[in-house]
TIDO-720366 format. One record per residue: residue in three letters; x, y, z of N, C-alpha, C in turn. Coordinates in steps of 0.05 Angstrom, whole numbers, padded with zeros to 5 digits, always signed. Layout:
// TIDO-720366
ALAXYZXYZXYZ;...
***
This chain:
// TIDO-720366
MET+00590-00345-00082+00568-00357-00066+00576-00385-00057;ALA+00589-00401-00075+00597-00428-00067+00618-00428-00046;ARG+00632-00406-00041+00653-00406-00022+00643-00398+00006;HIS+00617-00392+00007+00606-00383+00033+00580-00398+00037;VAL+00580-00424+00033+00556-00441+00035+00544-00439+00064;PRO+00559-00441+00085+00548-00440+00112+00533-00413+00117;LEU+00545-00392+00107+00533-00365+00111+00506-00364+00097;TYR+00505-00373+00072+00480-00372+00056+00460-00390+00068;ARG+00468-00414+00078+00449-00431+00091+00437-00419+00116;ALA+00453-00404+00130+00443-00391+00154+00423-00369+00147;LEU+00429-00354+00126+00411-00332+00117+00385-00345+00107;LEU+00387-00366+00091+00362-00378+00082+00345-00389+00104;GLU+00358-00400+00124+00344-00411+00148+00329-00387+00162;LEU+00342-00364+00165+00332-00340+00176+00306-00331+00161;LEU+00307-00331+00134+00285-00324+00118+00261-00342+00122;ARG+00267-00368+00124+00246-00387+00129+00232-00382+00156;ALA+00248-00375+00176+00238-00369+00203+00220-00344+00202;ILE+00229-00324+00187+00214-00299+00184+00187-00305+00171;SER+00187-00323+00151+00163-00329+00137+00141-00342+00154;THR+00150-00355+00176+00131-00368+00194+00119-00350+00215;CYS+00131-00326+00217+00122-00306+00236+00106-00284+00222;THR+00079-00285+00225+00063-00266+00211+00071-00237+00215;SER+00078-00230+00240+00086-00202+00245+00112-00194+00231;LEU+00128-00212+00222+00153-00205+00209+00152-00209+00179;VAL+00131-00220+00168+00128-00224+00139+00132-00198+00124;PRO+00119-00176+00134+00123-00150+00119+00152-00143+00113;LEU+00170-00153+00129+00199-00148+00123+00208-00159+00097;LEU+00193-00179+00086+00200-00191+00062+00189-00176+00037;LEU+00173-00156+00043+00160-00141+00022+00178-00117+00014;PRO+00171-00103-00008+00186-00080-00017+00184-00058+00004;LEU+00207-00045+00007+00207-00021+00024+00194+00002+00010;SER+00183+00021+00026+00170+00044+00015+00190+00062+00003;GLY+00187+00067-00024+00205+00086-00038+00193+00113-00040;ASP+00205+00127-00058+00195+00155-00064+00172+00153-00084;ALA+00149+00146-00074+00126+00141-00093+00117+00166-00107;ALA+00123+00189-00095+00114+00214-00108+00127+00218-00135;GLU+00153+00208-00138+00166+00212-00163+00159+00191-00183;GLU+00143+00169-00174+00137+00147-00192+00107+00143-00195;GLU+00091+00163-00187+00062+00159-00187+00051+00153-00214;GLU+00064+00160-00236+00053+00155-00262+00059+00127-00271;ASP+00076+00112-00256+00084+00085-00264+00067+00063-00251;GLU+00050+00051-00266+00032+00031-00254+00047+00006-00244;GLU+00071+00002-00254+00086-00021-00245+00106-00013-00223;ARG+00099+00008-00209+00117+00018-00187+00125-00004-00168;THR+00106-00019-00158+00112-00039-00137+00130-00061-00148;GLU+00128-00067-00175+00144-00088-00186+00174-00079-00189;CYS+00178-00054-00189+00205-00043-00193+00220-00042-00166;GLN+00206-00043-00145+00219-00040-00118+00233-00066-00110;THR+00255-00065-00098+00270-00087-00089+00260-00099-00062;SER+00258-00124-00061+00251-00136-00034+00265-00163-00033;VAL+00265-00173-00008+00278-00199-00004+00263-00221-00020;GLY+00237-00219-00021+00222-00239-00036+00229-00240-00065;MET+00231-00215-00077+00238-00213-00105+00265-00222-00110;LEU+00285-00215-00093+00313-00225-00097+00315-00255-00094;LEU+00300-00266-00077+00300-00295-00073+00287-00309-00096;ALA+00265-00297-00108+00253-00309-00132+00273-00308-00155;LYS+00288-00287-00158+00308-00286-00180+00329-00307-00175;MET+00337-00310-00150+00357-00330-00143+00349-00357-00150;LYS+00323-00363-00144+00312-00390-00151+00312-00394-00181;THR+00305-00373-00196+00307-00376-00225+00334-00384-00235;CYS+00354-00370-00223+00382-00376-00230+00390-00404-00223;VAL+00383-00413-00200+00390-00440-00193+00375-00462-00208;ASP+00351-00455-00216+00335-00475-00232+00349-00477-00260;THR+00358-00454-00270+00372-00454-00296+00398-00470-00293;TYR+00412-00466-00271+00437-00479-00267+00433-00509-00263;THR+00412-00517-00250+00406-00546-00247+00399-00559-00273;ASN+00384-00544-00290+00377-00555-00317+00402-00559-00334;ARG+00421-00540-00331+00446-00543-00346+00462-00567-00337;LEU+00462-00571-00311+00477-00594-00300+00465-00621-00310;ARG+00438-00622-00311+00426-00645-00322+00431-00650-00350;SER+00431-00628-00365+00438-00629-00394+00466-00639-00398;LYS+00484-00629-00382+00512-00636-00384+00516-00665-00378;LYS+00501-00675-00359+00503-00703-00351+00492-00723-00374;ASP+00471-00713-00386+00459-00728-00407+00479-00729-00431;LYS+00493-00709-00437+00512-00708-00460+00536-00725-00453;SER+00543-00728-00428+00566-00744-00421+00562-00773-00427;LYS+00536-00782-00428+00529-00810-00434+00545-00829-00415;GLY+00544-00824-00391+00556-00844-00373+00586-00839-00368;VAL+00599-00820-00381+00627-00816-00375+00631-00804-00348;MET+00645-00819-00332+00650-00809-00304+00673-00790-00302;LYS+00666-00764-00295+00687-00744-00294+00678-00724-00272;THR+00693-00725-00250+00686-00706-00228+00706-00684-00226;GLU+00695-00660-00227+00713-00637-00227+00717-00629-00197;THR+00733-00645-00183+00738-00639-00155+00755-00614-00150;SER+00770-00606-00172+00787-00583-00169+00772-00557-00168;ASP+00748-00557-00178+00731-00532-00178+00709-00535-00158;PRO+00711-00519-00135+00690-00522-00115+00663-00508-00121;GLU+00663-00492-00143+00639-00476-00150+00616-00494-00155;PRO+00616-00512-00174+00592-00528-00180+00584-00544-00155;GLU+00602-00556-00141+00595-00571-00117+00581-00554-00095;GLY+00592-00530-00091+00580-00512-00071+00552-00503-00078;LEU+00549-00496-00103+00523-00488-00113+00503-00510-00111;THR+00511-00534-00117+00493-00558-00116+00484-00561-00088;LEU+00501-00556-00068+00493-00559-00040+00472-00538-00032;LEU+00472-00516-00044+00454-00494-00037+00427-00495-00052;VAL+00427-00509-00075+00402-00511-00092+00377-00519-00076;PRO+00377-00540-00061+00352-00548-00047+00343-00527-00028;ASP+00363-00515-00013+00356-00494+00006+00343-00470-00006;ILE+00354-00461-00028+00345-00438-00043+00316-00443-00054;GLN+00312-00466-00066+00286-00473-00078+00264-00475-00055;LYS+00271-00487-00033+00253-00490-00012+00245-00463+00001;THR+00266-00447+00006+00262-00421+00018+00245-00402-00001;ALA+00252-00403-00026+00236-00386-00045+00206-00393-00045;GLU+00200-00419-00044+00172-00428-00044+00158-00419-00017;ILE+00173-00422+00006+00160-00414+00031+00155-00384+00033;VAL+00175-00368+00024+00172-00339+00024+00149-00330+00005;TYR+00149-00343-00018+00127-00336-00038+00100-00340-00026;ALA+00097-00363-00013+00071-00371-00001+00063-00350+00021;ALA+00083-00342+00038+00077-00325+00059+00069-00297+00049;THR+00084-00286+00030+00078-00259+00019+00053-00259+00003;THR+00048-00281-00011+00023-00282-00027-00002-00281-00008;ASN-00001-00295+00014-00023-00295+00033-00028-00267+00044;LEU-00005-00253+00049-00009-00225+00059-00020-00207+00037;ARG-00011-00211+00012-00021-00194-00009-00050-00198-00015;GLN-00060-00223-00011-00088-00229-00016-00107-00211+00001;ALA-00097-00204+00024-00113-00186+00042-00115-00158+00031;ASN-00098-00151+00012-00099-00123-00001-00124-00120-00017;HIS-00130-00140-00033-00152-00137-00051-00172-00160-00048;ASP-00197-00154-00042-00216-00175-00037-00244-00163-00043;THR-00264-00180-00040-00291-00172-00044-00307-00173-00017;PHE-00328-00156-00018-00346-00155+00006-00374-00147-00003;GLU-00393-00160+00007-00421-00154-00001-00430-00128+00012;MET-00431-00106-00004-00437-00080+00005-00466-00073-00003;VAL-00476-00084-00024-00502-00077-00034-00517-00101-00044;CYS-00543-00102-00040-00559-00125-00051-00587-00115-00058;GLU-00604-00131-00070-00630-00122-00077-00651-00134-00059;ASP-00672-00119-00052-00693-00129-00034-00714-00144-00052;GLU-00736-00151-00040-00756-00165-00054-00769-00149-00077;ASP-00766-00123-00074-00778-00106-00097-00757-00098-00116;SER-00733-00111-00115-00711-00106-00134-00699-00078-00129;LYS-00702-00068-00105-00690-00042-00098-00663-00047-00085;LEU-00644-00029-00090-00617-00032-00079-00618-00026-00049;VAL-00604-00043-00033-00602-00040-00005-00573-00042+00002;PHE-00562-00021+00015-00534-00021+00023-00531-00033+00052;LYS-00511-00050+00054-00506-00064+00080-00484-00049+00096;VAL-00472-00029+00083-00451-00013+00097-00457+00016+00091;ASN-00446+00034+00106-00449+00062+00101-00432+00068+00075;TYR-00445+00084+00058-00432+00089+00031-00439+00117+00023;HIS-00418+00134+00018-00423+00161+00012-00437+00166-00013;TYR-00434+00149-00034-00446+00153-00060-00470+00137-00064;LEU-00485+00131-00042-00510+00116-00044-00530+00128-00064;SER-00535+00154-00061-00554+00166-00080-00546+00165-00109;GLN-00520+00169-00114-00511+00167-00142-00515+00139-00154;VAL-00511+00119-00137-00514+00091-00146-00544+00085-00151;LYS-00560+00094-00133-00589+00089-00137-00601+00104-00161;ASN-00591+00128-00166-00601+00144-00188-00589+00137-00215;ALA-00567+00122-00215-00554+00114-00241-00573+00095-00256;SER-00570+00097-00283-00586+00078-00300-00575+00051-00299;ASP-00591+00032-00306-00582+00004-00306-00562-00003-00328;ALA-00562+00014-00349-00545+00010-00371-00516+00011-00364;ASN-00500-00008-00373-00471-00009-00368-00456-00012-00394;SER-00442+00008-00402-00427+00007-00427-00406-00015-00426;ALA-00401-00025-00450-00380-00046-00453-00353-00034-00445;ALA-00348-00009-00453-00322+00003-00447-00318+00006-00417;ARG-00339+00013-00403-00337+00017-00374-00332-00010-00360;ALA-00347-00030-00368-00344-00057-00357-00316-00068-00362;ARG-00307-00064-00386-00280-00075-00394-00258-00061-00377;ARG-00262-00034-00375-00241-00018-00360-00241-00026-00330;LEU-00265-00029-00318-00267-00038-00290-00254-00064-00285;ALA-00258-00082-00304-00246-00110-00302-00214-00106-00303;GLN-00205-00090-00320-00176-00086-00321-00166-00074-00296;GLU-00180-00054-00285-00172-00041-00260-00170-00062-00238;ALA-00191-00079-00236-00191-00100-00215-00167-00118-00217;VAL-00159-00127-00241-00136-00144-00245-00111-00129-00236;THR-00108-00104-00243-00084-00089-00235-00083-00086-00205;LEU-00106-00080-00192-00106-00077-00163-00099-00102-00148;SER-00107-00125-00159-00103-00151-00146-00073-00157-00144;THR-00056-00145-00160-00028-00153-00160-00009-00129-00154;SER-00019-00104-00156+00000-00081-00154-00006-00061-00132;LEU-00024-00067-00113-00030-00048-00092-00005-00045-00074;PRO+00001-00020-00066+00023-00016-00047+00020-00033-00021;LEU+00040-00048-00015+00040-00064+00009+00068-00064+00022;SER+00071-00054+00045+00096-00053+00058+00092-00051+00089;SER+00112-00054+00103+00111-00052+00132+00106-00022+00141;SER+00112-00003+00123+00109+00025+00129+00080+00035+00124;SER+00070+00028+00100+00043+00037+00093+00032+00018+00071;SER+00007+00013+00073-00006-00007+00054-00034+00005+00046;VAL-00043-00005+00023-00069+00004+00013-00086-00022+00009;PHE-00110-00021+00020-00128-00044+00020-00152-00036+00005;VAL-00162-00053-00014-00186-00046-00029-00208-00069-00026;ARG-00232-00060-00024-00254-00080-00023-00274-00072-00045;CYS-00280-00091-00062-00300-00086-00083-00325-00101-00075;ASP-00348-00091-00084-00373-00105-00078-00372-00132-00093;GLU-00385-00152-00083-00383-00179-00094-00394-00180-00122;GLU-00415-00163-00128-00428-00164-00154-00422-00140-00172;ARG-00412-00119-00160-00409-00093-00174-00381-00083-00171;LEU-00366-00081-00193-00338-00071-00191-00338-00040-00189;ASP-00361-00027-00193-00361+00002-00192-00364+00014-00164;ILE-00369-00004-00145-00372+00003-00116-00348-00007-00100;MET-00332+00010-00090-00309+00001-00075-00305+00019-00049;LYS-00290+00006-00031-00281+00020-00007-00250+00016-00006;VAL-00236+00035+00005-00207+00035+00006-00198+00042+00035;LEU-00178+00028+00044-00165+00034+00069-00136+00039+00066;ILE-00125+00061+00074-00097+00066+00072-00085+00070+00099;THR-00064+00056+00106-00051+00060+00131-00030+00082+00128;GLY-00030+00101+00147-00013+00124+00144+00017+00118+00143;PRO+00032+00129+00124+00061+00123+00121+00077+00131+00146;ALA+00099+00116+00151+00117+00121+00173+00129+00150+00170;ASP+00137+00161+00192+00149+00188+00193+00132+00210+00182;THR+00105+00207+00185+00087+00228+00178+00067+00230+00202;PRO+00053+00252+00204+00034+00255+00226+00010+00236+00223;TYR+00009+00220+00201-00012+00201+00197-00003+00173+00203;ALA+00021+00168+00211+00033+00142+00214+00017+00123+00230;ASN+00011+00100+00218-00003+00077+00230-00033+00083+00234;GLY-00042+00106+00225-00071+00111+00226-00085+00096+00204;CYS-00110+00090+00206-00126+00077+00183-00146+00097+00171;PHE-00143+00103+00147-00158+00124+00134-00176+00110+00113;GLU-00203+00113+00115-00221+00099+00099-00233+00118+00077;PHE-00235+00108+00052-00246+00123+00030-00268+00108+00017;ASP-00289+00122+00008-00310+00109-00009-00304+00117-00038;VAL-00308+00098-00055-00302+00102-00084-00326+00093-00102;TYR-00332+00110-00121-00352+00102-00140-00343+00110-00169;PHE-00347+00091-00187-00339+00096-00215-00364+00103-00230;PRO-00366+00129-00239-00391+00139-00252-00398+00124-00277;GLN-00420+00130-00287-00432+00117-00311-00413+00122-00336;ASP-00401+00145-00338-00384+00152-00361-00355+00145-00356;TYR-00348+00131-00336-00322+00122-00331-00313+00104-00354;PRO-00288+00107-00365-00265+00123-00356-00264+00150-00367;ASN-00284+00160-00381-00283+00187-00391-00282+00208-00369;SER-00295+00200-00346-00292+00217-00322-00278+00201-00301;PRO-00263+00214-00283-00249+00200-00262-00266+00189-00242;PRO-00257+00170-00226-00273+00159-00204-00279+00180-00183;LEU-00300+00176-00168-00307+00194-00147-00296+00183-00120;VAL-00282+00198-00105-00269+00189-00081-00276+00208-00057;ASN-00283+00196-00035-00290+00213-00012-00278+00201+00013;LEU-00265+00217+00029-00253+00209+00054-00276+00205+00075;GLU-00276+00182+00089-00296+00177+00109-00286+00181+00137;THR-00259+00181+00140-00247+00185+00167-00245+00216+00170;THR-00265+00228+00180-00265+00256+00184-00274+00266+00212;GLY-00277+00246+00230-00286+00253+00258-00314+00265+00257;GLY-00332+00253+00241-00359+00263+00238-00359+00290+00226;HIS-00343+00294+00205-00340+00319+00191-00328+00343+00208;SER-00314+00335+00228-00302+00356+00245-00272+00360+00240;VAL-00260+00343+00225-00230+00343+00222-00223+00347+00193;ARG-00205+00366+00188-00193+00370+00162-00164+00360+00165;PHE-00159+00336+00156-00133+00323+00160-00111+00334+00144;ASN-00118+00349+00123-00097+00357+00104-00109+00380+00087;PRO-00092+00398+00077-00104+00418+00060-00117+00406+00035;ASN-00111+00382+00027-00124+00367+00005-00146+00350+00013;LEU-00150+00347+00041-00173+00331+00050-00191+00346+00067;TYR-00214+00354+00057-00233+00371+00070-00248+00356+00092;ASN-00259+00371+00112-00274+00357+00133-00300+00345+00122;ASP-00309+00352+00100-00334+00339+00088-00326+00315+00071;GLY-00300+00308+00071-00292+00285+00056-00281+00289+00029;LYS-00283+00313+00018-00273+00319-00008-00243+00315-00011;VAL-00234+00302-00033-00207+00296-00037-00197+00313-00060;CYS-00178+00331-00057-00169+00349-00077-00144+00338-00090;LEU-00147+00329-00114-00124+00320-00131-00128+00327-00160;SER-00106+00333-00172-00109+00340-00202-00119+00316-00217;ILE-00110+00292-00210-00118+00268-00226-00148+00261-00222;LEU-00160+00273-00201-00190+00270-00197-00205+00293-00208;ASN-00190+00312-00221-00203+00336-00232-00217+00353-00211;THR-00208+00350-00185-00220+00365-00163-00199+00387-00156;TRP-00178+00391-00170-00159+00413-00166-00147+00420-00192;HIS-00144+00446-00197-00135+00457-00224-00105+00454-00227;GLY-00096+00431-00231-00067+00427-00236-00061+00431-00264;ARG-00036+00423-00272-00028+00425-00300-00043+00404-00317;PRO-00047+00411-00343-00063+00393-00360-00053+00364-00360;GLU-00027+00360-00359-00016+00333-00360-00021+00318-00332;GLU-00028+00332-00311-00034+00320-00286-00063+00312-00283;LYS-00080+00321-00301-00109+00316-00298-00114+00287-00308;TRP-00140+00279-00302-00147+00251-00310-00147+00249-00341;ASN-00135+00227-00350-00134+00220-00379-00147+00193-00383;PRO-00168+00192-00397-00183+00167-00400-00166+00144-00411;GLN-00146+00151-00427-00130+00131-00439-00107+00122-00421;THR-00096+00140-00407-00071+00133-00393-00074+00133-00361;SER-00094+00147-00351-00096+00147-00321-00109+00122-00311;SER-00104+00115-00286-00116+00092-00274-00123+00096-00244;PHE-00140+00078-00233-00148+00082-00206-00124+00077-00188;LEU-00105+00059-00196-00081+00054-00179-00066+00079-00176;GLN-00063+00096-00198-00049+00122-00196-00063+00140-00175;VAL-00090+00139-00174-00104+00155-00155-00096+00148-00127;LEU-00096+00121-00121-00089+00111-00095-00061+00118-00086;VAL-00042+00114-00105-00014+00121-00100-00011+00151-00095;SER-00026+00167-00109-00025+00196-00106-00034+00204-00078;ILE-00056+00192-00069-00065+00198-00041-00044+00190-00021;GLN-00034+00166-00024-00014+00155-00005+00011+00172-00004;SER+00022+00180-00027+00048+00193-00029+00048+00223-00032;LEU+00026+00234-00041+00025+00264-00045+00008+00279-00025;ILE-00009+00263-00012-00026+00277+00009-00017+00269+00037;LEU-00015+00243+00042-00006+00234+00069+00025+00236+00071;VAL+00034+00261+00073+00061+00267+00073+00073+00276+00100;ALA+00099+00279+00101+00113+00285+00127+00106+00313+00137;GLU+00102+00334+00117+00097+00361+00126+00072+00370+00110;PRO+00048+00362+00118+00023+00368+00103+00017+00398+00101;TYR+00028+00414+00120+00023+00443+00121+00030+00456+00095;PHE+00052+00446+00082+00061+00459+00058+00046+00450+00033;ASN+00026+00432+00037+00009+00426+00014-00011+00448+00007;GLU-00014+00467+00026-00030+00490+00020-00018+00508-00001;PRO-00032+00515-00021-00022+00532-00042-00009+00557-00031;GLY+00015+00563-00039+00029+00588-00031+00046+00584-00006;TYR+00041+00563+00010+00056+00559+00034+00083+00546+00029;GLU+00088+00534+00006+00113+00520+00000+00136+00541+00001;ARG+00131+00565-00007+00153+00586-00006+00162+00591+00022;SER+00148+00584+00043+00156+00590+00070+00172+00566+00081;ARG+00175+00545+00065+00189+00521+00075+00218+00529+00080;GLY+00228+00521+00104+00256+00527+00111+00259+00553+00125;THR+00239+00569+00127+00240+00594+00142+00231+00588+00171;PRO+00241+00605+00191+00232+00600+00219+00201+00601+00222;SER+00189+00619+00207+00159+00622+00210+00146+00596+00198;GLY+00155+00588+00175+00144+00565+00162+00148+00539+00179;THR+00171+00537+00190+00177+00513+00207+00160+00512+00231;GLN+00156+00536+00244+00138+00536+00267+00109+00530+00261;SER+00099+00541+00238+00072+00536+00231+00068+00507+00223;SER+00087+00495+00210+00085+00468+00202+00086+00449+00227;ARG+00102+00456+00245+00105+00440+00271+00078+00441+00286;GLU+00065+00464+00287+00041+00468+00301+00018+00452+00287;TYR+00018+00453+00260-00001+00439+00244+00001+00409+00248;ASP+00027+00399+00248+00031+00370+00252+00022+00361+00279;GLY+00026+00378+00300+00018+00370+00327-00012+00366+00328;ASN-00026+00382+00315-00056+00379+00314-00064+00354+00299;ILE-00051+00349+00275-00058+00326+00259-00051+00299+00275;ARG-00029+00300+00290-00021+00276+00305-00042+00268+00325;GLN-00053+00288+00341-00072+00280+00361-00099+00272+00347;ALA-00106+00285+00324-00130+00276+00310-00127+00248+00298;THR-00102+00242+00289-00097+00216+00278-00102+00194+00299;VAL-00090+00199+00324-00095+00179+00346-00123+00177+00352;LYS-00138+00199+00353-00166+00198+00362-00185+00186+00342;TRP-00181+00194+00316-00201+00186+00295-00191+00163+00277;ALA-00165+00161+00272-00155+00141+00254-00144+00118+00269;MET-00142+00118+00295-00134+00095+00311-00157+00087+00330;LEU-00162+00105+00350-00182+00097+00371-00209+00091+00358;GLU-00219+00109+00342-00245+00104+00329-00246+00080+00311;GLN-00224+00075+00298-00223+00052+00279-00223+00026+00296;ILE-00210+00026+00318-00210+00001+00335-00238-00003+00346;ARG-00250+00019+00356-00277+00016+00369-00300+00012+00349;ASN-00298+00025+00326-00320+00021+00306-00308+00017+00278;PRO-00295-00006+00274-00283-00011+00248-00304-00015+00226;SER-00297-00008+00202-00315-00013+00179-00316-00043+00176;PRO-00340-00054+00171-00344-00083+00167-00326-00094+00145;CYS-00322-00077+00124-00305-00086+00102-00276-00092+00111;PHE-00266-00077+00130-00238-00078+00138-00234-00087+00167;LYS-00255-00099+00179-00253-00106+00207-00228-00123+00214;GLU-00224-00144+00198-00201-00162+00203-00174-00148+00198;VAL-00174-00132+00176-00149-00118+00170-00141-00098+00192;ILE-00161-00084+00202-00156-00064+00222-00147-00078+00248;HIS-00161-00099+00255-00154-00114+00279-00126-00124+00277;ARG-00119-00136+00255-00091-00148+00252-00071-00125+00252;HIS-00077-00104+00239-00058-00081+00237-00051-00071+00265;PHE-00071-00066+00282-00065-00054+00308-00054-00074+00327;TYR-00061-00099+00324-00049-00119+00341-00019-00123+00336;LEU-00012-00125+00310+00015-00130+00303+00033-00105+00308;LYS+00021-00081+00306+00037-00056+00309+00032-00042+00336;ARG+00020-00056+00355+00012-00041+00379+00036-00031+00396;ALA+00058-00046+00397+00081-00037+00411+00094-00013+00396;GLU+00095-00016+00369+00107+00006+00354+00090+00031+00354;ILE+00064+00028+00356+00045+00051+00357+00049+00065+00383;MET+00051+00050+00406+00053+00064+00431+00080+00079+00433;ALA+00101+00066+00422+00127+00079+00422+00125+00106+00404;GLN+00110+00103+00383+00107+00126+00365+00092+00149+00380;CYS+00070+00142+00393+00056+00162+00408+00072+00175+00431;GLU+00089+00159+00444+00106+00170+00464+00125+00190+00452;GLY+00136+00183+00428+00154+00201+00415+00141+00226+00406;TRP+00116+00223+00396+00100+00248+00388+00097+00266+00412;ILE+00089+00255+00435+00084+00271+00459+00109+00286+00467;CYS+00132+00272+00468+00157+00285+00476+00165+00307+00455;ASP+00160+00302+00430+00166+00322+00409+00150+00346+00412;ILE+00124+00343+00418+00106+00366+00421+00113+00382+00446;GLN+00118+00366+00468+00122+00379+00493+00147+00398+00494;GLN+00167+00391+00478+00192+00407+00478+00187+00435+00467;TYR+00164+00440+00454+00157+00466+00443+00136+00480+00459;SER+00129+00468+00483+00107+00480+00498+00114+00507+00510;SER+00140+00513+00512+00148+00538+00523+00155+00559+00503;ASP+00151+00552+00477+00157+00571+00455+00137+00594+00458;LYS+00147+00619+00454+00131+00642+00458+00108+00644+00437;ARG+00113+00635+00412+00094+00639+00392+00073+00615+00391;VAL+00082+00591+00394+00064+00568+00390+00062+00551+00416;GLY+00075+00561+00438+00075+00544+00463+00048+00537+00474;ARG+00030+00557+00474+00002+00551+00485-00012+00529+00469;THR-00011+00534+00443-00025+00516+00424-00013+00487+00426;MET+00014+00486+00427+00028+00460+00429+00021+00447+00455;SER+00018+00462+00477+00010+00449+00502-00017+00436+00501;HIS-00035+00450+00488-00062+00439+00483-00061+00413+00466;HIS-00044+00414+00446-00042+00390+00429-00030+00367+00444;ALA-00010+00372+00462+00001+00352+00478-00018+00339+00497;ALA-00034+00357+00510-00055+00348+00529-00075+00328+00514;ALA-00084+00338+00492-00103+00321+00477-00090+00295+00468;LEU-00066+00296+00459-00053+00271+00450-00047+00251+00474;LYS-00041+00263+00496-00036+00246+00520-00062+00232+00528;ARG-00084+00246+00527-00111+00235+00533-00118+00213+00514;HIS-00115+00218+00489-00122+00198+00468-00104+00174+00470;THR-00078+00179+00476-00059+00157+00478-00065+00138+00501;ALA-00073+00150+00523-00081+00133+00547-00104+00116+00540;GLN-00123+00127+00526-00147+00110+00517-00139+00090+00496;LEU-00121+00098+00479-00111+00078+00459-00098+00055+00471;ARG-00080+00060+00490-00066+00038+00505-00086+00018+00516;GLU-00107+00027+00528-00127+00009+00540-00140-00008+00518;GLU-00146+00005+00496-00159-00010+00473-00140-00032+00462;LEU-00115-00024+00459-00095-00042+00448-00090-00066+00467;LEU-00091-00061+00493-00087-00084+00511-00110-00103+00510;LYS-00134-00093+00503-00159-00110+00501-00160-00127+00475;LEU-00144-00120+00455-00145-00133+00430-00138-00164+00432;PRO-00156-00181+00423-00150-00210+00423-00131-00215+00401;CYS-00116-00238+00404-00098-00246+00383-00113-00255+00359;PRO-00107-00244+00335-00121-00252+00311-00113-00282+00305;GLU-00132-00294+00290-00129-00322+00284-00104-00326+00267;GLY-00088-00346+00273-00064-00352+00259-00038-00339+00270;LEU-00042-00322+00291-00018-00310+00304-00014-00321+00332;GLU+00010-00320+00341+00017-00328+00369+00014-00305+00387;PRO-00001-00308+00409-00005-00285+00427+00020-00278+00442;ASP+00025-00252+00447+00047-00242+00461+00038-00219+00479;GLY+00015-00222+00491+00003-00200+00506+00019-00190+00529;GLU+00032-00209+00543+00047-00202+00567+00071-00184+00558;GLU+00084-00191+00535+00106-00176+00526+00098-00148+00518;PHE+00075-00145+00506+00065-00118+00499+00059-00102+00524;SER+00047-00116+00543+00039-00103+00568+00062-00091+00582;GLU+00085-00106+00583+00108-00096+00596+00121-00073+00581;LYS+00120-00074+00554+00131-00051+00539+00114-00028+00542;SER+00088-00031+00542+00071-00007+00542+00071+00007+00569;THR+00079-00006+00590+00079+00008+00615+00100+00029+00617;SER+00119+00030+00598+00139+00050+00599+00127+00077+00590;LEU+00104+00077+00579+00092+00102+00571+00076+00113+00594;MET+00086+00134+00605+00073+00148+00629+00055+00170+00619;VAL+00029+00166+00620+00011+00186+00610+00001+00204+00633;LYS+00012+00228+00634+00004+00248+00655-00010+00271+00641;GLU-00032+00279+00652-00048+00302+00641-00033+00327+00645;LEU-00035+00344+00624-00022+00371+00625-00044+00391+00632;PRO-00036+00414+00641-00055+00437+00646-00069+00444+00621;GLY-00093+00452+00624-00108+00461+00600-00122+00440+00586;GLN-00131+00417+00602-00145+00395+00588-00172+00404+00576;ASP-00183+00423+00588-00209+00431+00578-00208+00444+00550;ALA-00183+00448+00540-00180+00460+00514-00183+00439+00491;GLU-00189+00414+00499-00191+00394+00478-00212+00400+00456;LYS-00233+00414+00465-00253+00420+00444-00241+00440+00424;GLN-00221+00456+00433-00209+00474+00414-00189+00461+00395;THR-00178+00437+00404-00156+00425+00390-00162+00400+00376;ASP-00184+00387+00380-00190+00361+00369-00193+00362+00339;SER-00200+00386+00328-00203+00389+00299-00181+00406+00287;PRO-00166+00394+00268-00145+00410+00254-00156+00433+00240;ASP-00183+00435+00236-00194+00457+00223-00190+00483+00239;ALA-00186+00480+00265-00182+00504+00283-00156+00519+00276;HIS-00137+00504+00264-00111+00517+00259-00102+00515+00231;CYS-00119+00505+00212-00108+00503+00185-00119+00526+00169;SER-00106+00530+00146-00113+00553+00130-00140+00549+00117;ASP-00154+00571+00112-00178+00570+00099-00176+00571+00068;GLY-00151+00570+00059-00146+00570+00030-00160+00546+00017;GLN-00173+00551-00006-00187+00529-00020-00168+00516-00040;LEU-00169+00490-00041-00153+00475-00062-00169+00467-00084;
***
């Protein structure tokens, strides 16, 4: 390191510059790993490597090095001895201030970003008659109102532990993040927003879930319901029903192996969120259907999966992008606004790629007609999405770059395909997904 001081100084300066640009700060966060293999590990995010973590470790090393130098000077008691023959100490000494300063700046930038992951929001309050009044739409309203006022010590203690874990360990990356909002007064009432992982038909979509922790929690798992369903018209995944039901072994809503089911002692809400993000919002959701996995790699399975993905993609643009921009949940309004503003150029390029990918199979004898319908719907939704993205104001704290985005987005030529009237047939993935129950 001491032999490449100019190089390290340039790299540290680059990191400081990235930290000052909100749209680039996610690059300092952990990259998305194979969360499916690590879903049982609550410390998953802490094990992932990131620039911020490496810089923090580097700062610890130089702090230790500095302390040793000071100790060495104290022991010398004024004896003047300069080791000019060894450039290592001198070189490291030159880098110490840069490393310490950069580590502090990067930490502050990433901490501010992580604070948006977990926060509170007033969802429910009491009226003059001490009756509960919800300020947001909430799927489990009746369960909350019918629940007794008694709150066991075990439940309260466990909810407090869950809240602490969520505040520091929620998945946060440039690819996909999880945001949680708890009610200001009640930890048992939550809402969750998950941004679709890259390289999946859910990429950059915003999927909202309602969560309620029942009276006997943690003996029973939390209740989770998907709210992004296109008014109960879309089944986004074999594990996500159009009525909002989420099928997962850990939620006891799917008959998995005993070790996969909810365990009051070892299971956690963070595991539930990671499971949804990594086991449901996957690259090839078609094969989540029981029995379909055996067709993976076959011509028939590949065609069916491609057809399924095409339908999910256009539904994602319509309901997880367009609808979220137009009617965002009050709990996540700022998060959604910032997400689509920062990623608008990437999203338009993504939609263009999706359209091209679907169109190349429009002449296929088996799925050509269906893929043409999907492409037509996707083009229509993408044209509307572009207009909405162009209208987004710059979020507070960011530098506007509207002209740059406008120039980039004009490269997307949205032309209607024949068969536009078929949108009613294709807007819901239910039209082409299996009726198999999970």
